[in-house]
C-alpha positions in Angstrom: 26.9 -72.7 -42.6 23.3 -71.7 -42.0 23.4 -73.4 -38.7 26.5 -71.2 -37.6 24.7 -68.1 -38.6 21.8 -69.0 -36.6 23.8 -69.9 -33.7 25.6 -66.3 -34.0 22.4 -64.6 -34.2 21.2 -66.4 -31.5 24.0 -65.4 -29.4 23.8 -62.1 -30.2 20.1 -62.1 -29.5 20.9 -63.4 -25.9 23.5 -60.7 -25.4 21.3 -57.7 -26.8 18.4 -59.0 -24.3 20.9 -59.6 -21.2 22.4 -55.8 -22.1 18.5 -54.9 -21.9 18.1 -56.5 -18.6 21.4 -54.7 -17.3 20.4 -51.4 -18.3 16.8 -51.5 -17.1 18.3 -52.8 -13.5 20.8 -49.8 -13.5 17.9 -47.6 -14.1 15.7 -48.9 -11.3 18.5 -48.6 -9.1 19.0 -45.0 -10.1 14.9 -44.5 -9.5 15.1 -46.1 -6.0 17.9 -43.4 -5.1 16.3 -40.6 -6.8 13.1 -41.8 -4.9 14.9 -41.6 -1.6 16.5 -38.2 -2.6 13.5 -36.8 -3.2 11.9 -37.8 0.0 14.4 -36.5 2.1 14.0 -33.3 0.1 10.3 -33.4 0.7 10.5 -34.1 4.4 13.2 -30.9 4.4 10.7 -28.4 2.5 8.0 -29.8 5.0 10.1 -28.8 8.0 10.8 -25.4 6.6 7.0 -24.9 6.1 6.7 -25.7 9.8 9.6 -23.5 10.9 8.3 -20.8 9.1 5.0 -21.2 10.1 5.7 -21.0 13.9 8.3 -18.2 13.2 5.3 -16.0 12.0 2.9 -16.8 14.8 5.6 -15.9 17.0 6.5 -12.5 15.5 2.8 -11.5 15.4 3.1 -12.4 18.9 6.0 -10.2 19.6 4.5 -7.8 17.2 1.4 -6.9 19.7 3.7 -7.7 23.1 4.2 -3.8 23.5 0.0 -3.0 23.0 -0.5 -5.4 25.8 -1.8 -3.5 29.2 1.0 -3.6 31.7 0.5 -5.4 34.9 -1.8 -4.9 37.2 -4.6 -5.9 34.3 -8.3 -6.1 35.1 -9.9 -9.7 34.8 -11.4 -8.4 31.2 -7.8 -7.4 30.0 -6.3 -10.6 31.1 -9.2 -12.7 30.1 -8.4 -11.0 26.3 -4.7 -11.2 26.7 -5.3 -14.8 27.6 -7.4 -15.4 24.5 -5.3 -13.9 22.2 -2.2 -16.3 23.6 -4.3 -19.2 23.2 -5.4 -18.6 19.7 -1.5 -17.9 18.9 -0.4 -21.5 20.4 -3.6 -23.2 18.6 -2.6 -21.4 15.4 1.0 -22.5 15.9 0.1 -26.0 16.5 -1.7 -26.2 13.6 1.5 -25.4 11.6 1.9 -29.1 11.6 -1.4 -29.9 10.0 -0.6 -27.9 6.7 2.1 -30.6 5.7 0.2 -33.5 6.5 -1.7 -34.8 3.3 -5.5 -34.7 3.2 -6.9 -37.7 3.5 -9.7 -38.4 1.0 -13.1 -38.1 1.9 -14.9 -41.6 2.2 -18.0 -41.4 -0.5 -21.2 -41.5 1.5 -23.2 -44.7 1.3 -26.3 -44.3 -0.7 -29.4 -45.7 0.3 -31.5 -48.3 -1.9 -34.6 -47.4 -3.1 
């Protein structure tokens, strides 16, 4: 009789242990799926930030377009216009950098005394 109770208790504990393992495996599978969805969402947000940044600089260029001197332009006017266009292009290219994670700075090696 006692032996039977021990066998039943042991079987119950094994069943409980298996149920816990199955539960944890289901949780892990769900976490992996959530992680994948989260990465996709982050990529969408980052792309949206880049698009918004580029759109902002294009809009700035379009706003100032009517104020550019009409052709023919002097060398000074053309140089200023080229400088402005270069600056806008550089800023638009920098839009990509704002979404990249910053690399941690490496600690400087201290000189031994």
